[in-house]
DSSP file (Angstrom, degrees, kcal/mol; ACC not computed):
  #  RESIDUE AA STRUCTURE BP1 BP2  ACC     N-H-->O    O-->H-N    N-H-->O    O-->H-N    TCO  KAPPA ALPHA  PHI   PSI    X-CA   Y-CA   Z-CA
    1    1 A M              0   0    0      0, 0.0     4,-0.2     0, 0.0    56,-0.1   0.000 360.0 360.0 360.0 -30.5    0.2   12.5    0.3
    2    2 A D    >>  +     0   0    0      1,-0.2     3,-1.3     2,-0.1     4,-0.8   0.595 360.0  93.7 -82.6 -10.2    2.1   12.0    3.5
    3    3 A L  H >> S+     0   0    0      1,-0.3     4,-1.7     2,-0.2     3,-1.2   0.878  78.8  56.3 -54.0 -44.8   -0.9   12.4    5.8
    4    4 A P  H 34 S+     0   0    0      0, 0.0    -1,-0.3     0, 0.0    -2,-0.1   0.788 101.5  58.8 -61.0 -24.2   -1.6    8.7    6.0
    5    5 A T  H <4 S+     0   0    0     -3,-1.3    -2,-0.2    -4,-0.2    -3,-0.1   0.759 114.1  35.6 -76.1 -22.2    1.9    8.0    7.3
    6    6 A V  H << S+     0   0    0     -3,-1.2    -1,-0.2    -4,-0.8    -3,-0.1   0.579  95.7  97.8-106.2 -12.5    1.4   10.3   10.3
    7    7 A L  S  < S-     0   0    0     -4,-1.7     5,-0.0     1,-0.1     0, 0.0  -0.531  85.1-109.8 -71.7 138.8   -2.3    9.6   11.0
    8    8 A P    >>  -     0   0    0      0, 0.0     4,-1.9     0, 0.0     3,-0.9  -0.517  32.3-120.1 -60.9 138.0   -3.0    7.2   13.8
    9    9 A P  H 3> S+     0   0    0      0, 0.0     4,-2.1     0, 0.0     5,-0.1   0.831 112.3  55.4 -54.7 -35.3   -4.4    4.1   12.0
   10   10 A S  H 3> S+     0   0    0      1,-0.2     4,-2.1     2,-0.2     5,-0.1   0.879 106.6  50.8 -66.5 -35.2   -7.7    4.2   13.9
   11   11 A V  H <> S+     0   0    0     -3,-0.9     4,-2.6     2,-0.2    -1,-0.2   0.884 107.9  53.1 -67.4 -37.9   -8.2    7.8   12.7
   12   12 A A  H  X S+     0   0    0     -4,-1.9     4,-2.3     2,-0.2    -2,-0.2   0.909 108.7  50.3 -61.8 -41.7   -7.5    6.7    9.1
   13   13 A G  H  X S+     0   0    0     -4,-2.1     4,-2.1     2,-0.2    -2,-0.2   0.907 111.2  47.5 -63.1 -42.3  -10.2    4.1    9.5
   14   14 A V  H  X S+     0   0    0     -4,-2.1     4,-2.8     2,-0.2     5,-0.2   0.908 110.4  52.9 -64.7 -41.4  -12.7    6.6   10.8
   15   15 A A  H  X S+     0   0    0     -4,-2.6     4,-1.8     1,-0.2    -2,-0.2   0.903 109.0  49.2 -61.4 -41.1  -11.8    9.0    8.0
   16   16 A L  H  X S+     0   0    0     -4,-2.3     4,-3.6     2,-0.2     5,-0.4   0.903 112.1  48.5 -64.9 -40.2  -12.5    6.3    5.4
   17   17 A L  H  X S+     0   0    0     -4,-2.1     4,-2.1     1,-0.2    -2,-0.2   0.912 111.1  49.8 -64.7 -42.1  -15.8    5.5    7.1
   18   18 A I  H  < S+     0   0    0     -4,-2.8     7,-2.0     1,-0.2    -1,-0.2   0.834 120.5  37.4 -65.2 -31.9  -16.8    9.2    7.1
   19   19 A T  H  < S+     0   0    0     -4,-1.8     7,-2.8     5,-0.3     8,-1.7   0.914 134.0  18.9 -85.1 -47.1  -15.9    9.4    3.5
   20   20 A L  H  < S+     0   0    0     -4,-3.6    17,-0.5     6,-0.2    -3,-0.2   0.428  93.7 113.2-111.6  -0.9  -17.0    6.1    2.0
   21   21 A G  S >< S-     0   0    0     -4,-2.1     3,-2.2    -5,-0.4    10,-0.2  -0.179  86.9 -93.3 -65.9 166.8  -19.5    4.8    4.6
   22   22 A R  T 3  S+     0   0    0      1,-0.3     9,-0.2     5,-0.1    -1,-0.1   0.830 130.2  31.2 -53.3 -36.1  -23.2    4.5    3.8
   23   23 A Q  T 3  S+     0   0    0     -6,-0.2    -1,-0.3     4,-0.1    -2,-0.1   0.242 101.5 119.1-104.0  12.2  -23.9    8.0    5.2
   24   24 A G  S <> S-     0   0    0     -3,-2.2     4,-1.8    -7,-0.2    -5,-0.3  -0.076  82.7 -92.4 -75.5 175.6  -20.4    9.4    4.3
   25   25 A L  T  4 S+     0   0    0     -7,-2.0     4,-0.3     1,-0.2    -6,-0.2   0.905 125.8  13.1 -56.2 -47.8  -19.5   12.2    2.0
   26   26 A L  T  > S+     0   0    0     -7,-2.8     4,-2.2     2,-0.1     3,-0.4   0.693 117.6  73.9 -98.5 -25.8  -19.1   10.0   -1.1
   27   27 A G  H  > S+     0   0    0     -8,-1.7     4,-2.8     1,-0.2     5,-0.2   0.823  89.0  59.9 -60.0 -34.4  -20.7    6.9    0.4
   28   28 A Q  H  X S+     0   0    0     -4,-1.8     4,-1.6     2,-0.2    -1,-0.2   0.922 109.1  43.7 -58.9 -44.1  -24.2    8.4    0.1
   29   29 A W  H  > S+     0   0    0     -3,-0.4     4,-1.0    -4,-0.3    -2,-0.2   0.893 114.0  49.4 -71.2 -39.9  -23.8    8.7   -3.6
   30   30 A L  H  <>S+     0   0    0     -4,-2.2     5,-3.0     1,-0.2     3,-0.5   0.888 107.5  56.1 -64.5 -38.4  -22.3    5.3   -4.0
   31   31 A N  H ><5S+     0   0    0     -4,-2.8     3,-1.5     1,-0.2    -1,-0.2   0.870 101.7  56.4 -61.7 -38.2  -25.2    3.9   -1.9
   32   32 A L  H 3<5S+     0   0    0     -4,-1.6    -1,-0.2     1,-0.3    -2,-0.2   0.810 107.3  49.9 -62.6 -29.3  -27.7    5.3   -4.4
   33   33 A L  T 3<5S-     0   0    0     -4,-1.0    -1,-0.3    -3,-0.5    -2,-0.2   0.395 123.9-107.2 -88.3   2.2  -25.8    3.4   -7.1
   34   34 A G  T < 5S+     0   0    0     -3,-1.5     2,-0.6     1,-0.3    -3,-0.2   0.671  77.0 135.4  81.4  16.9  -26.1    0.2   -5.0
   35   35 A I      < +     0   0    0     -5,-3.0     2,-0.5    -6,-0.1    -1,-0.3  -0.886  28.3 179.1-104.5 119.6  -22.4    0.3   -4.2
   36   36 A Q        +     0   0    0     -2,-0.6   -15,-0.1     1,-0.1    -9,-0.0  -0.979   6.2 172.5-121.0 122.0  -21.4   -0.4   -0.6
   37   37 A I    >   +     0   0    0    -17,-0.5     3,-0.9    -2,-0.5     6,-0.6   0.875  44.8  94.5 -98.0 -44.6  -17.8   -0.4    0.3
   38   38 A P  T 3  S+     0   0    0      0, 0.0    82,-0.2     0, 0.0     3,-0.1  -0.173  94.2  14.7 -57.0 143.6  -17.4   -0.7    4.1
   39   39 A F  T 3  S+     0   0    0     80,-2.2     2,-0.3     1,-0.3    81,-0.2   0.807 106.1 105.9  64.5  34.1  -17.0   -4.2    5.6
   40   40 A T  S <> S-     0   0    0     -3,-0.9     4,-1.5    79,-0.2     3,-0.3  -0.809  88.7 -99.6-129.1 172.4  -16.1   -5.7    2.2
   41   41 A L  H  > S+     0   0    0     -2,-0.3     4,-2.2     1,-0.2     5,-0.2   0.873 124.0  59.2 -60.2 -36.7  -13.0   -7.0    0.5
   42   42 A A  H  > S+     0   0    0      1,-0.2     4,-2.8     2,-0.2    -1,-0.2   0.873 101.7  54.2 -59.9 -36.1  -12.8   -3.7   -1.4
   43   43 A A  H  > S+     0   0    0     -6,-0.6     4,-2.6    -3,-0.3    -1,-0.2   0.882 105.7  52.4 -66.0 -38.2  -12.7   -1.9    2.0
   44   44 A V  H  X S+     0   0    0     -4,-1.5     4,-2.3     2,-0.2    -2,-0.2   0.949 112.9  44.7 -59.7 -48.4   -9.7   -4.0    3.0
   45   45 A I  H  X S+     0   0    0     -4,-2.2     4,-2.7     1,-0.2     5,-0.2   0.919 113.6  48.9 -64.2 -45.3   -7.9   -3.0   -0.2
   46   46 A I  H  X S+     0   0    0     -4,-2.8     4,-2.8     1,-0.2    -1,-0.2   0.926 112.2  48.7 -61.9 -45.2   -8.8    0.7    0.1
   47   47 A A  H  X S+     0   0    0     -4,-2.6     4,-2.0     1,-0.2    -1,-0.2   0.920 114.1  45.8 -61.8 -43.6   -7.7    0.9    3.7
   48   48 A Q  H  X S+     0   0    0     -4,-2.3     4,-2.5    -5,-0.2     5,-0.2   0.904 114.3  47.1 -68.8 -40.3   -4.4   -0.8    2.9
   49   49 A V  H  X S+     0   0    0     -4,-2.7     4,-2.8    -5,-0.2    -2,-0.2   0.919 110.6  53.4 -65.1 -42.4   -3.7    1.3   -0.1
   50   50 A F  H  < S+     0   0    0     -4,-2.8    -2,-0.2    -5,-0.2    -1,-0.2   0.910 116.1  38.6 -58.1 -43.6   -4.6    4.5    1.8
   51   51 A I  H  < S+     0   0    0     -4,-2.0    -1,-0.2    -5,-0.2    -2,-0.2   0.864 125.8  35.4 -75.1 -37.4   -2.1    3.6    4.5
   52   52 A A  H >X S+     0   0    0     -4,-2.5     3,-1.5    -5,-0.2     4,-0.9   0.704  91.6  85.2 -96.3 -21.4    0.7    2.2    2.3
   53   53 A A  H >X S+     0   0    0     -4,-2.8     4,-2.7     1,-0.3     3,-0.5   0.834  80.9  64.4 -54.8 -38.6    0.6    4.3   -0.9
   54   54 A P  H 3> S+     0   0    0      0, 0.0     4,-2.4     0, 0.0    -1,-0.3   0.836  97.2  57.7 -57.4 -30.1    2.8    7.1    0.5
   55   55 A F  H <> S+     0   0    0     -3,-1.5     4,-1.6     2,-0.2    -2,-0.2   0.909 111.8  40.9 -65.0 -40.7    5.7    4.7    0.8
   56   56 A F  H <X S+     0   0    0     -4,-0.9     4,-3.1    -3,-0.5     5,-0.2   0.936 114.9  50.5 -71.4 -46.2    5.4    3.9   -3.0
   57   57 A V  H  X S+     0   0    0     -4,-2.7     4,-2.5     1,-0.2    -2,-0.2   0.906 111.1  48.5 -60.4 -43.1    4.8    7.5   -4.0
   58   58 A R  H  X S+     0   0    0     -4,-2.4     4,-1.9    -5,-0.3    -1,-0.2   0.925 114.3  45.4 -64.1 -44.2    7.8    8.8   -2.1
   59   59 A S  H  X S+     0   0    0     -4,-1.6     4,-2.4    -5,-0.2    -2,-0.2   0.910 113.3  50.0 -65.8 -42.4   10.1    6.1   -3.5
   60   60 A A  H  X S+     0   0    0     -4,-3.1     4,-3.0     2,-0.2     5,-0.3   0.906 108.7  52.7 -62.9 -41.7    8.8    6.7   -7.0
   61   61 A A  H  X S+     0   0    0     -4,-2.5     4,-2.3    -5,-0.2    -1,-0.2   0.912 110.6  47.3 -61.3 -42.3    9.3   10.4   -6.8
   62   62 A V  H  X S+     0   0    0     -4,-1.9     4,-1.2     2,-0.2    -1,-0.2   0.920 113.1  49.6 -64.5 -42.8   12.9    9.9   -5.7
   63   63 A G  H  < S+     0   0    0     -4,-2.4     4,-0.3     1,-0.2     3,-0.3   0.926 113.6  43.9 -62.6 -45.9   13.5    7.5   -8.5
   64   64 A F  H >< S+     0   0    0     -4,-3.0     3,-1.2     1,-0.2    -1,-0.2   0.874 111.6  54.1 -68.3 -36.3   12.0    9.7  -11.2
   65   65 A A  H 3< S+     0   0    0     -4,-2.3    -1,-0.2    -5,-0.3    -2,-0.2   0.753 100.4  62.5 -68.3 -22.7   13.9   12.8   -9.8
   66   66 A S  T 3< S+     0   0    0     -4,-1.2     2,-0.4    -3,-0.3    -1,-0.2   0.571  75.4 109.6 -81.2  -7.1   17.2   10.9  -10.0
   67   67 A V  S <  S-     0   0    0     -3,-1.2     2,-0.1    -4,-0.3    23,-0.1  -0.555  80.5-111.7 -71.9 127.9   16.9   10.5  -13.8
   68   68 A D    >>  -     0   0    0     -2,-0.4     4,-1.5     1,-0.1     3,-0.7  -0.377  13.8-141.9 -65.1 128.1   19.6   12.8  -15.4
   69   69 A D  H 3> S+     0   0    0      1,-0.2     4,-2.9     2,-0.2     5,-0.2   0.812  99.8  63.2 -60.3 -31.7   18.1   15.7  -17.3
   70   70 A D  H 3> S+     0   0    0      1,-0.2     4,-2.3     2,-0.2    -1,-0.2   0.885 102.1  49.8 -62.5 -37.7   20.8   15.4  -19.9
   71   71 A I  H <> S+     0   0    0     -3,-0.7     4,-2.2     2,-0.2    -1,-0.2   0.910 111.6  48.6 -66.3 -41.6   19.5   11.9  -20.9
   72   72 A I  H  X S+     0   0    0     -4,-1.5     4,-2.4     2,-0.2    -2,-0.2   0.935 112.3  47.8 -63.8 -46.8   15.9   13.3  -21.1
   73   73 A Q  H  X S+     0   0    0     -4,-2.9     4,-2.5     1,-0.2    -1,-0.2   0.891 110.7  51.8 -62.8 -39.6   17.0   16.2  -23.3
   74   74 A A  H  X S+     0   0    0     -4,-2.3     4,-1.6    -5,-0.2    -1,-0.2   0.916 110.6  48.0 -63.8 -42.1   19.0   13.9  -25.5
   75   75 A A  H  <>S+     0   0    0     -4,-2.2     5,-2.6     2,-0.2    -2,-0.2   0.887 111.5  50.5 -66.2 -38.1   16.0   11.7  -26.0
   76   76 A Q  H ><5S+     0   0    0     -4,-2.4     3,-1.6     1,-0.2    -2,-0.2   0.899 107.8  52.7 -66.3 -39.7   13.8   14.7  -26.7
   77   77 A L  H 3<5S+     0   0    0     -4,-2.5    -1,-0.2     1,-0.3    -2,-0.2   0.841 105.7  55.1 -63.4 -31.8   16.3   15.9  -29.3
   78   78 A D  T 3<5S-     0   0    0     -4,-1.6    -1,-0.3    -5,-0.2    -2,-0.2   0.431 128.9 -99.7 -80.7   1.2   16.1   12.5  -30.9
   79   79 A G  T < 5 +     0   0    0     -3,-1.6    -3,-0.2     1,-0.3     2,-0.2   0.593  64.3 160.8  97.0  11.8   12.3   12.9  -31.2
   80   80 A A      < -     0   0    0     -5,-2.6    -1,-0.3    -6,-0.1     2,-0.1  -0.463  26.7-147.8 -68.8 134.4   11.1   10.9  -28.2
   81   81 A N     >  -     0   0    0     -2,-0.2     4,-2.6     1,-0.0     5,-0.2  -0.343  34.6 -89.1 -90.6-179.2    7.5   11.8  -27.1
   82   82 A R  H  > S+     0   0    0      1,-0.2     4,-2.4     2,-0.2     5,-0.2   0.890 127.0  50.0 -61.0 -41.9    6.3   11.7  -23.5
   83   83 A L  H  > S+     0   0    0      2,-0.2     4,-2.8     1,-0.2    -1,-0.2   0.914 112.5  47.1 -64.1 -42.3    5.2    8.1  -23.7
   84   84 A Q  H  >>S+     0   0    0      2,-0.2     4,-3.0     1,-0.2     5,-0.5   0.891 110.2  53.4 -66.3 -39.2    8.5    7.0  -25.2
   85   85 A L  I  X>S+     0   0    0     -4,-2.6     5,-2.6     1,-0.2     4,-1.7   0.929 113.0  44.2 -59.3 -44.5   10.3    9.0  -22.5
   86   86 A M  I  <>S+     0   0    0     -4,-2.4     5,-2.6     3,-0.2    -2,-0.2   0.942 119.5  40.9 -65.2 -47.5    8.4    7.2  -19.8
   87   87 A R  I  <5S+     0   0    0     -4,-2.8    -2,-0.2    -5,-0.2    -3,-0.2   0.900 128.4  26.1 -71.0 -42.6    8.7    3.7  -21.4
   88   88 A F  I  <5S+     0   0    0     -4,-3.0    -3,-0.2    -5,-0.2    -1,-0.2   0.646 134.5  20.2-101.4 -16.1   12.4    3.8  -22.5
   89   89 A I  I  X<S+     0   0    0     -4,-1.7     4,-2.2    -5,-0.5     5,-0.2   0.744 122.7  37.3-116.4 -66.1   14.0    6.4  -20.1
   90   90 A Y  I  ><S+     0   0    0     -5,-2.6     4,-2.4     1,-0.2    -4,-0.2   0.943 117.3  46.4 -61.1 -53.0   12.1    7.0  -16.9
   91   91 A L  H  4<S+     0   0    0     -5,-2.6     4,-0.5    -6,-0.3    -1,-0.2   0.926 115.8  43.6 -61.7 -47.2   10.8    3.5  -16.1
   92   92 A P  H >4 S+     0   0    0      0, 0.0     3,-0.6     0, 0.0     4,-0.3   0.919 118.0  44.9 -64.4 -39.4   14.1    1.7  -16.7
   93   93 A L  H 3< S+     0   0    0     -4,-2.2     3,-0.2     1,-0.2    -2,-0.2   0.792 120.3  39.7 -75.6 -26.2   16.2    4.2  -14.9
   94   94 A A  T 3X S+     0   0    0     -4,-2.4     4,-2.4    -5,-0.2     3,-0.3   0.317  85.0 110.4 -99.7   7.5   13.8    4.5  -11.9
   95   95 A Q  H <> S+     0   0    0     -3,-0.6     4,-2.7    -4,-0.5     5,-0.3   0.873  75.0  49.2 -54.1 -46.5   13.1    0.7  -11.9
   96   96 A S  H  > S+     0   0    0     -4,-0.3     4,-2.5     1,-0.2    -1,-0.2   0.896 112.6  48.4 -65.4 -37.3   14.9   -0.1   -8.6
   97   97 A A  H  > S+     0   0    0     -3,-0.3     4,-2.5     2,-0.2    -1,-0.2   0.885 112.5  49.4 -67.2 -37.9   13.2    2.8   -6.8
   98   98 A L  H  X S+     0   0    0     -4,-2.4     4,-2.3     2,-0.2    -2,-0.2   0.917 114.2  44.0 -67.2 -43.7    9.8    1.7   -8.2
   99   99 A I  H  X S+     0   0    0     -4,-2.7     4,-2.6    -5,-0.2     5,-0.2   0.923 114.2  50.3 -66.9 -43.3   10.3   -1.9   -7.1
  100  100 A S  H  X S+     0   0    0     -4,-2.5     4,-2.6    -5,-0.3     5,-0.2   0.928 112.2  47.4 -60.0 -45.6   11.7   -0.9   -3.8
  101  101 A G  H  X S+     0   0    0     -4,-2.5     4,-2.5     1,-0.2    -1,-0.2   0.881 111.5  50.9 -63.6 -38.9    8.7    1.4   -3.2
  102  102 A A  H  X S+     0   0    0     -4,-2.3     4,-2.6     2,-0.2    -2,-0.2   0.911 112.3  46.0 -65.9 -42.0    6.2   -1.3   -4.2
  103  103 A V  H  X S+     0   0    0     -4,-2.6     4,-2.6     2,-0.2    -2,-0.2   0.926 114.9  46.6 -67.6 -43.7    7.8   -3.9   -1.9
  104  104 A M  H  X S+     0   0    0     -4,-2.6     4,-2.2    -5,-0.2    -2,-0.2   0.898 114.1  48.5 -65.2 -39.3    7.9   -1.5    1.0
  105  105 A S  H  X S+     0   0    0     -4,-2.5     4,-2.4    -5,-0.2    -2,-0.2   0.926 112.7  47.6 -65.2 -45.2    4.3   -0.4    0.3
  106  106 A W  H  X S+     0   0    0     -4,-2.6     4,-2.3     1,-0.2    -2,-0.2   0.900 111.1  51.9 -62.2 -40.8    3.1   -4.0    0.1
  107  107 A S  H  X S+     0   0    0     -4,-2.6     4,-1.1     2,-0.2    -1,-0.2   0.902 110.2  48.0 -63.5 -41.1    5.0   -4.8    3.3
  108  108 A R  H  < S+     0   0    0     -4,-2.2     3,-0.4     1,-0.2     4,-0.4   0.910 112.1  49.5 -65.3 -41.7    3.3   -1.9    5.1
  109  109 A A  H >< S+     0   0    0     -4,-2.4     3,-1.2     1,-0.2    -2,-0.2   0.864 102.6  62.6 -65.4 -35.4   -0.1   -3.0    3.9
  110  110 A L  H 3< S+     0   0    0     -4,-2.3    -1,-0.2     1,-0.3    -2,-0.2   0.844 109.5  40.0 -59.0 -35.0    0.5   -6.5    5.0
  111  111 A G  T 3< S+     0   0    0     -4,-1.1    -1,-0.3    -3,-0.4    -2,-0.2   0.404  84.0 130.3 -96.5   2.6    0.8   -5.4    8.6
  112  112 A E    <   +     0   0    0     -3,-1.2    20,-0.2    -4,-0.4   -64,-0.1  -0.320  16.6 149.3 -62.9 135.5   -2.0   -2.9    8.5
  113  113 A F     >  +     0   0    0     18,-0.1     4,-2.8     3,-0.1     5,-0.3   0.630  55.0  54.5-129.5 -57.5   -4.5   -3.3   11.4
  114  114 A G  H  > S+     0   0    0      1,-0.2     4,-1.7     2,-0.2     5,-0.2   0.919 113.0  36.8 -59.7 -56.4   -6.2   -0.1   12.7
  115  115 A A  H  > S+     0   0    0      1,-0.2     4,-2.1     2,-0.2     5,-0.3   0.873 118.3  53.2 -66.1 -35.5   -7.7    1.4    9.6
  116  116 A T  H  >>S+     0   0    0      1,-0.2     4,-3.2     2,-0.2     5,-0.9   0.927 107.9  47.7 -67.4 -45.0   -8.6   -2.0    8.2
  117  117 A I  H  X5S+     0   0    0     -4,-2.8     4,-0.5     3,-0.2    -1,-0.2   0.860 116.3  44.5 -67.8 -33.1  -10.5   -3.3   11.3
  118  118 A L  H  <5S+     0   0    0     -4,-1.7    -1,-0.2    -5,-0.3    -2,-0.2   0.865 125.1  31.2 -76.6 -35.5  -12.5    0.0   11.5
  119  119 A F  H  <5S+     0   0    0     -4,-2.1   -80,-2.2    -5,-0.2   -79,-0.2   0.799 135.2  23.5 -93.9 -32.1  -13.3    0.2    7.8
  120  120 A A  H  <5S-     0   0    0     -4,-3.2     3,-0.3    -5,-0.3    -3,-0.2   0.602  94.1-143.8-111.6 -15.4  -13.5   -3.4    6.7
  121  121 A G     << -     0   0    0     -5,-0.9    -1,-0.2    -4,-0.5    -2,-0.1  -0.342  28.3 -82.2  80.4-167.9  -14.2   -5.3   10.0
  122  122 A N        +     0   0    0      6,-0.1    -1,-0.2    -2,-0.1     6,-0.1  -0.537  58.2 158.0-139.6  67.0  -12.9   -8.6   10.9
  123  123 A F    >>> -     0   0    0     -3,-0.3     4,-2.6    -2,-0.1     3,-2.6  -0.846  43.2-122.6 -99.5 109.6  -15.0  -11.2    9.2
  124  124 A P  T 345S+     0   0    0      0, 0.0    -2,-0.1     0, 0.0     5,-0.0  -0.204  95.7  12.3 -53.3 134.4  -13.2  -14.6    8.8
  125  125 A G  T 345S+     0   0    0      3,-0.2     4,-0.0     1,-0.1    -2,-0.0   0.363 133.2  50.0  80.6  -6.6  -13.0  -15.7    5.2
  126  126 A R  T <45S-     0   0    0     -3,-2.6    -1,-0.1   -86,-0.0   -86,-0.0   0.658 129.1  -6.2-126.4 -56.5  -14.1  -12.3    4.0
  127  127 A T  T  <5S+     0   0    0     -4,-2.6     2,-0.4     2,-0.1    -7,-0.1   0.354  90.5 122.1-128.4   4.8  -12.2   -9.3    5.5
  128  128 A Q      < -     0   0    0     -5,-1.6     2,-0.2    -6,-0.1    -3,-0.2  -0.558  41.0-166.2 -75.6 128.5  -10.0  -10.9    8.1
  129  129 A T     >  -     0   0    0     -2,-0.4     4,-2.3   -17,-0.1     5,-0.2  -0.605  36.2 -99.3-104.3 170.6   -6.3  -10.2    7.5
  130  130 A M  H  > S+     0   0    0      1,-0.2     4,-2.6     2,-0.2     5,-0.2   0.908 121.4  53.4 -60.8 -43.7   -3.3  -11.9    9.2
  131  131 A P  H  > S+     0   0    0      0, 0.0     4,-2.1     0, 0.0    -1,-0.2   0.896 111.7  46.8 -59.3 -36.2   -2.7   -9.2   11.8
  132  132 A M  H  > S+     0   0    0      2,-0.2     4,-2.4   -20,-0.2    -2,-0.2   0.876 110.7  51.6 -71.7 -36.0   -6.4   -9.4   12.8
  133  133 A A  H  X S+     0   0    0     -4,-2.3     4,-2.3     2,-0.2    -1,-0.2   0.874 109.9  50.6 -65.8 -36.8   -6.2  -13.2   12.9
  134  134 A I  H  X S+     0   0    0     -4,-2.6     4,-1.4     2,-0.2    -2,-0.2   0.927 109.1  51.3 -64.9 -44.7   -3.1  -12.9   15.2
  135  135 A Y  H  X S+     0   0    0     -4,-2.1     4,-0.5     1,-0.2     3,-0.4   0.934 114.7  41.8 -58.7 -47.9   -5.0  -10.5   17.4
  136  136 A L  H >X S+     0   0    0     -4,-2.4     4,-1.7     1,-0.2     3,-1.2   0.848 106.6  64.9 -67.9 -33.3   -7.9  -12.8   17.8
  137  137 A G  H 3X S+     0   0    0     -4,-2.3     4,-1.2     1,-0.3     8,-0.3   0.819  92.0  62.2 -60.4 -31.5   -5.6  -15.8   18.1
  138  138 A F  H 3< S+     0   0    0     -4,-1.4    -1,-0.3    -3,-0.4     4,-0.2   0.813 110.2  40.7 -64.2 -28.4   -4.2  -14.4   21.4
  139  139 A E  H << S+     0   0    0     -3,-1.2    -2,-0.2    -4,-0.5    -1,-0.2   0.793 132.1  21.3 -86.4 -30.4   -7.7  -14.7   22.8
  140  140 A V  H  < S+     0   0    0     -4,-1.7     2,-0.3     1,-0.2    -3,-0.2   0.865 133.4   7.0-106.9 -51.7   -8.6  -18.1   21.3
  141  141 A D     X  -     0   0    0     -4,-1.2     4,-2.0    -5,-0.2     3,-0.3  -0.839  51.2-170.5-145.6  98.4   -5.5  -20.1   20.3
  142  142 A L  H  > S+     0   0    0     -2,-0.3     4,-2.6     1,-0.2     5,-0.2   0.856  89.3  57.1 -60.9 -37.1   -2.0  -18.8   21.2
  143  143 A N  H  > S+     0   0    0      1,-0.2     4,-2.5     2,-0.2    -1,-0.2   0.894 106.8  49.2 -62.4 -39.4   -0.3  -21.4   19.0
  144  144 A M  H  > S+     0   0    0     -3,-0.3     4,-2.8     2,-0.2     5,-0.2   0.928 111.2  49.9 -63.5 -43.9   -2.2  -20.2   16.0
  145  145 A A  H  X S+     0   0    0     -4,-2.0     4,-2.1    -8,-0.3    -2,-0.2   0.908 112.3  47.4 -61.3 -42.1   -1.2  -16.6   16.8
  146  146 A L  H  X S+     0   0    0     -4,-2.6     4,-2.4     2,-0.2    -1,-0.2   0.905 111.7  50.3 -66.6 -41.2    2.4  -17.5   17.2
  147  147 A T  H  X S+     0   0    0     -4,-2.5     4,-2.1     2,-0.2    -2,-0.2   0.940 112.4  46.2 -62.0 -47.6    2.4  -19.5   13.9
  148  148 A L  H  X S+     0   0    0     -4,-2.8     4,-2.5     1,-0.2    -1,-0.2   0.875 111.2  53.7 -63.2 -36.4    0.8  -16.6   12.0
  149  149 A S  H  X S+     0   0    0     -4,-2.1     4,-2.6    -5,-0.2    -1,-0.2   0.914 107.8  49.4 -64.2 -42.7    3.3  -14.2   13.6
  150  150 A V  H  X S+     0   0    0     -4,-2.4     4,-2.4     2,-0.2    -1,-0.2   0.902 110.6  51.2 -63.0 -40.2    6.3  -16.3   12.5
  151  151 A I  H  X S+     0   0    0     -4,-2.1     4,-2.6     2,-0.2    -2,-0.2   0.931 111.8  46.3 -62.3 -45.5    4.8  -16.4    9.0
  152  152 A L  H  X S+     0   0    0     -4,-2.5     4,-2.6     2,-0.2    -2,-0.2   0.892 112.0  50.6 -66.4 -38.5    4.5  -12.6    8.9
  153  153 A V  H  X S+     0   0    0     -4,-2.6     4,-2.5     2,-0.2    -1,-0.2   0.918 111.7  48.8 -63.3 -41.9    8.0  -12.1   10.3
  154  154 A S  H  X S+     0   0    0     -4,-2.4     4,-2.4     2,-0.2    -2,-0.2   0.927 112.3  47.3 -63.4 -45.4    9.4  -14.4    7.6
  155  155 A I  H  X S+     0   0    0     -4,-2.6     4,-2.5     1,-0.2    -2,-0.2   0.915 113.2  49.2 -62.2 -43.0    7.5  -12.6    4.9
  156  156 A S  H  X S+     0   0    0     -4,-2.6     4,-2.4     2,-0.2    -2,-0.2   0.899 110.4  50.8 -63.7 -40.9    8.7   -9.3    6.2
  157  157 A F  H  X S+     0   0    0     -4,-2.5     4,-2.3     2,-0.2    -2,-0.2   0.924 111.3  47.4 -63.2 -45.1   12.3  -10.5    6.4
  158  158 A V  H  X S+     0   0    0     -4,-2.4     4,-2.4     2,-0.2    -2,-0.2   0.911 111.3  51.6 -63.1 -42.5   12.2  -11.7    2.8
  159  159 A A  H  X S+     0   0    0     -4,-2.5     4,-2.3     1,-0.2    -1,-0.2   0.910 109.9  49.5 -60.9 -41.8   10.6   -8.4    1.6
  160  160 A L  H  X S+     0   0    0     -4,-2.4     4,-2.6     1,-0.2    -1,-0.2   0.895 109.9  50.8 -65.1 -39.8   13.4   -6.5    3.4
  161  161 A L  H  X S+     0   0    0     -4,-2.3     4,-2.4     2,-0.2    -2,-0.2   0.903 109.1  51.7 -62.4 -41.0   16.0   -8.7    1.8
  162  162 A V  H  X S+     0   0    0     -4,-2.4     4,-2.2     2,-0.2    -2,-0.2   0.940 111.8  46.1 -60.8 -47.3   14.5   -8.1   -1.7
  163  163 A V  H  X S+     0   0    0     -4,-2.3     4,-2.6     1,-0.2     5,-0.2   0.930 113.1  49.0 -62.7 -45.5   14.5   -4.3   -1.1
  164  164 A K  H  X S+     0   0    0     -4,-2.6     4,-0.8     1,-0.2    -1,-0.2   0.876 112.2  49.4 -62.3 -37.0   18.1   -4.3    0.2
  165  165 A R  H  < S+     0   0    0     -4,-2.4    -1,-0.2    -5,-0.2    -2,-0.2   0.879 112.8  47.2 -68.8 -37.9   19.1   -6.4   -2.8
  166  166 A I  H  < S+     0   0    0     -4,-2.2    -2,-0.2     1,-0.2    -1,-0.2   0.910 117.2  40.1 -71.3 -43.2   17.4   -4.1   -5.3
  167  167 A V  H  < S+     0   0    0     -4,-2.6    -1,-0.2    -5,-0.2    -2,-0.2   0.488  85.8 119.1 -89.5  -1.6   18.8   -0.8   -3.9
  168  168 A R  S  < S-     0   0    0     -4,-0.8     2,-0.1    -5,-0.2    -3,-0.0  -0.425  74.2-110.0 -62.5 132.6   22.2   -2.2   -3.2
  169  169 A P              0   0    0      0, 0.0    -1,-0.1     0, 0.0    -2,-0.1  -0.403 360.0 360.0 -64.6 140.5   24.8   -0.2   -5.2
  170  170 A H              0   0    0     -2,-0.1    -2,-0.1    -3,-0.1    -3,-0.0   0.423 360.0 360.0 -92.3 360.0   26.4   -2.2   -8.0
């Protein structure tokens, strides 16, 4: 699960192409079904989830592990089944870790560049993300690149404030 966090983003993009590309390990089978993923909006989403998911999974694991076993045992003694344990015990008690992980994961995905450009391309209006628009903006229109950069910095700052507010001890 931690592999995407240590892979260079370009290697992650190549791995996604080798796996889901038209001639890839799974891509061949998907192609027979008429499903093509590379260079589509789905490819953008898959690349970003692949890169960012470990941030959520790690945070969720810490949140769920922090739930006191005594509370779980008490709920089981009262007859709670697995679904009830999840809904009424685990999710509420791990809520801040889950939200924090979701915000951090989303923030990481927002800035993803390497895997996305290799797997999804950079087609304006279809697969272009803000980091790719900033990159192109440096070649075409520096003011546009600076404006988009300020927007991304602002969004990142707000996301960080949200996480800090959520995980702040009460």
